[in-house]
N, C-alpha and C positions, 0 to 999 in steps of 0.2 A: 859435452853440453847436456846430454840427456841425464848423465850421472849427477851433474850439478842441480838440475831441475828436481830430480828425485830427492836429493839431500835437502834442498830448500823446502820441498813439500813436507818432508818429515818434520822439519823444524817448525813450520807453520802449524802442522797438526798438533804438536806438543803445546805450542803457545795458545792455540785456540781452545784445546781441551782444558788447560789449566784455568783459562779465563771464564769458560762457559760452565765449568763443573757446578758452580753454586747457583746458576741461573735455572729458572723453571722454563724449559724449552720444549716440553712435550706438547704434542698436538692431540686432538680427540682421536680415540680408538687407535692408539699408536704403540707399537712395540719399541720399548726403549733400546737404543743401540749399545747400551752399557751393561753392567752386571745385573741391573734390574730386569733386563729382557731375557735372562736365562730361564729356561723351562716355560717360556711363553711360546705357543705354537701359532695358530692363526692370530692375526691382529685382534685385540680385544673388541668386544661389542657392548656398548651401553647406550643409554639415551641422554646422558649428560652432555651438554653443549657449552663450550667456552668460546664459540665463534664471535668475533667482533671485527670482522673485516679480513681480507686476505692476509695470511701469515706465512712467511717463508722461513723454514728451518734448514740451516746449512750444517751438515755433519760429515763424518767420514771415518776412516780407519787407516792405520799404518802399522805394518807388521814386518818383522825380520826374524830369521832363524840362524843359529849356528849349527851346522850339521856335521856329525861324526859317524858316518855310516860306512859299512863294508859290504861288498857283494861278491858272489861267486856262483859258478855253475859247474857242469861236468867237465868243462875245459875244452870241449870240441870246438866251440865257438867262443873266441875271446870277448870279454866284456871291456867296456871303457874303464880306464884307470881313474879312480876317484880318491879324494882325500878329505881332510877336515878343514872347513872354512865357512865363512858366512855366505848365505844365499842372497840373491837379489831382493832388496826391500820391495814390498808390494804396498799399494795404496788405493783406497777407494774415496770417491767424493759422492755424497748423498745430498739430494735436494728433496725435501718433503714440504709440500705446500698445501695449506688449508685453503681451498678455493672458495668454499661456501659451507654453510652449516650442513654437516654430514657428507661433504664431498672433499676427498683428499687425493693428491697426486704424489707419486714416488718416482724418483729417477736416480739410478745408480750408474756411475761412470767409474770404470777401472782406470785409474791414472797410470798405474804400472802393474803388470802381472808377469808371471813366468812365461806365458805364451806370447805376450806383446809388451814391449817396454814403452809403447806410445799409448796415450789415452784413447779409450773407445767405450761406447755406451754398452753396458750389460743388459739393462732392461728398464722399462718404465710402464707404469699402469695408473689407472684411476680407480679409487675405491669409493663406492657409494653406499652410505648407511642411511641416508634420508633422501626423500624426493621433494623437499621443500623448495628446490629451485623451480619446480613446476608450479606449485602453489603451496602456501603454508599448510602443513598438516596433511598433505596429499598422501593417501594410503599409509597413514601413520601406524595404524594397528598392525599391518603386515610388515612394515619396515622396522618395527621394533625388534623383529627376529631375523630379518633378511639383510644380507650384504651382497652387493654385486661388484665384481672385480673384472676390469677389462683392460687389455693392453698386450704388449710384448713382454712377457713376464715369466718368472719362475713358476712352473706348474706345480700345483699342490698335490703331488702324488706321494703318498706315504708321509710319515712324520720325521724321518731321519734327516730330511733336507733342512728342517728348522734348527738342527743341532750341528750341522756341518760348517766347515770353514768356507766362506765365500770370498775368495781372493784375500783381501786384507781384513775382512770382517771375521775374526777368529775368536772373538770373546765368548761366543755361545758354546764353543767346542771345548770340552774338557781335555781333549787330546790334540795332537798336532796334525795327524793325518785323518782323512775321511775314510769311508768304507772302500773295500777292494773293488766291488761293483758299485760305483758312485752314481746312484739314480738321481740325476739332476739335469734339467734342460730348460731352455727358455724358448717359448713359442708364442705366436700371436693367437689370442683366444679370449674366452670369457669364462668365469666361474660364478656360480650362484650358490650362496650359503644360507642355510636355515639353522638357527640355534635357539634352543629352548630348554631351560632347566638342566643345563649340562650336556644335553644331547646335541649332536652336530651332524648335519648332512650337507653334502656338496655335490653338484654335478657341473661338468664343464666340457668344453670342446675347443680344440685348437685347429690351426691349419696344418699341423704336423711338420712345419719347417723350422729348422734352427736358423739358417741363413735365408732371409726373406728375398724372394725373387719371383718375377712373373714369367720367367722362361721355364721350359720343360713342364708345362702344366699337368701333364699326365703322369709325372714321376711320383707325385705325392698326393695323398688324400687326407681327409680330416682324421684327427685323433680324438678319442673320447676318454674322459676320466671321471672318477667318482670317489667319494669318501663318506664313511659313516662311522659314528662312534660316540663315546661318552667321556666327559672330562668333569670331575667334580670331587668334592671332599667327602670321604667316608667317615671322617671324624675331624676334630679340630687339628689333629697332627698328621693326618694321612690323606694324601691326594692320590687319586687313581684316574688314569686315562687309558682308554683302549680304542684303537681305530683300525679300520680295514680300508684299503684303497685299491683301485684298479685303474690301469692305463691300457688302452687298446688302440692299435692302428692297423688298418687292413691294406694300406698301400703306401709304402715308403721305401725308396731305394736304399736309404741309410738311416735306420732308426736312431735318433739322437739321445734317447733316454739315458744311456750309459756312456755317452760320449759328448754330452752337451755342455760340459764345463770348459769354457774357452780360457779360463785363467791358468789352470795347471795344478798338478799335485804338489804335495809338500816334500816328497822324498826325491830330491833332485838327482837325476842321472843314474839312479839305481837300475840295474838289469838292462842298461842300454848298450848298444854296440858302439865301438869306437867311432868318433866323428858323427854320431847320430844323436841329435839333441831332442829326443821326444819330450813332450811336456806333460805326459800322464804317467810317468814312471811309478811303478808300484801298484797301479790299478789294472783292472781287467775289463775289457769291453767285449761282450759276445758278438758285436757287430751284426745284429739282426738286420734283415732287409725284408721287404714285402710285408707280410702279416706278422704281428707280434702282440702278445698279451702278457702283462705283468700284474701281479697283485702283491701287496705288502700288508702285513699285520704288525702293529706296534703296540705293545703294552708299556705303560710307564707308571711307576709308583714311587712316591716320595714319603718317607716316614721320618720326620725330623730332618736330620742332616744326611740320612742315607737314602739314596735313590737308585732305581734300576730302570734302564731303558733297553728294550729288546726289539729285535727285527727278525721276522721270518718273511722271506721274499722268494717268489717263484716266477721265472720269466720263461716263456716258450715262444718259439718262432723259427723262421727260416732265414738263411742268408740270401738266397735267391728264390725265385718262384719254383725252380726245379729241385732245390735241395730238400733233404729230409729235415723234418722238424727236430730242433734241439731244445733241451730243457736245462735251465740253470737254476740252482737253489743257493740262496745266500742266507746265512744265519749270523747274527751278531748279538752280543750281550754286553752292555755297559753297566758297571757297578761303581758308583761314586759315593764317597763320604766327604761331606762338607762340614767344616768345624771352625772354631774360633769366633771372635767377635764378628757378627753379621755374616758368618760363613765365608770369611775372606780367604780361607785355605781349603784345599781339597787334595785327596788322593784318589786315584781312579784306575780301573783295569778294564780292558776290553778284549774279547775273543771274537774273531771274525773269520768265517770260512765261506768259500765258494766252490761248488762242484758242478760239473757239466761235461759236455762233449766237445772236443777240439780236434779236428782233423782225424776223426774216427777213434780217438783215444778218450778214455775216461780220465779227466783231469781234476785236480783239486788244489786249491790255494788256501793256506792257513796262516793267520797272523794273530799275534797277541801284542797288546800295547799296555804299558804301565806308565802312568803319568802322575805328576804332582803340580799344583798350581798355587799362586799367591796373588790375590787382588790387592795391589799396592794402594789403589783407589778404585772407585767404581768404574773408572775409565781405563785403568792400566792393569794388565795381567801379565805375569811372567810364569811360564810353565816349562817343564822338562819332561821328555818322553823317551822311554826305551821301547824299541820296536823290533820284532823278529818276524819275518815272513818267509815261508817256504813254498816251493812249487813242486808238484808231483804229477807224474803221468804224461808229461809233455813229450812231443816227438823227439827222439834222440837226434842230436846234432843241431838243435835249435837253441836259442839263447836262454830259454826257460828250463831246458833239460837239467835237472838236478840243481835248479836255481835256489838261491837264498840270499837275503840281505838282513842285516841287523845293526844295531848301534843306538846312539843317543842323538836327540835333536832338542835344542833349546830354542824357545820362541818367546819373543816380547811383542805384546799387542797393545795398541792404543785405539780406542774406539769412543766416539762421542756423537 
């Protein structure tokens, strides 16, 4: 029954996407969920209003992969036997509602994900660009530059999360997989933005919880985050963006920053033990607890069809209050060349490394990804990726000792 529902959802997505493609469905200050939204980071901010009553936009995404990966380790601990086949299709449902002039709501539901094949809400928030609901023109001068975001939402730490795959929403990602240390979480909180002439600043606070609960009130404390940077044109053909972000929590039994994705990774069952179906295969979570601080620096430059996106990330913290502080460093560089009519084709390469301390050993994980993509329409993307990932320095006799996986993954994406 669940398989039939998933197949029906995919068919409906295709039909809706084909019928809605020619329609103007964008809301104010809205990141398009199709090809036009690529290389958009924070939702755009302007003073142009098209509000003419409450408007509801229904959108979503559907994605499937064919995976042909192999994995191995030192052989002391046997790994699960895997072969080549299709993965479970994933699907998102998005509701975006223009509630008032300058006030918008977003709600994303995972209809199917690797972690859960039943629907569940990922996040929802309200975005305020004007305060006209208080009175027309209220604090207009300030709100021309300010945006307030409130809800249970994807925290704006770093810029990498704007380019990652979010369950079925994979059209922004030129690759199939996300980073090894995938810094992504959803927590209840608020963020305040100030933007002026390309400069951007943000401060925010959350309750530090991935799964909301009123029990164990002393287990978790507030988390704080901030971002500052610049995004603008250096010339008619060159765009440059540089941001720095920080995330800090001083009381959290299980920091969710690197384990907050409840949808799952794209490399199914790699490096997993027999009969153990982990949903974050190919990723690494330092599993910080108690106090943790992370910062990320992201340069982005686009010159014509050539673009580079980089990441330098450093995270430090403890697993328990008694444990010694551990430090992890992540580096990543994406080089993409887009070409053809309307840049409908691309080739891309990424190199991603993580190093730190695990069980007293200095460990490192290295991955490179090579991909190519074709936008059949602005709503439909087909891509293929070759991935190679290696594990070094892990404790002998564990599953990652001498670990490696590699191979091809093909992915088809519909997003509207």
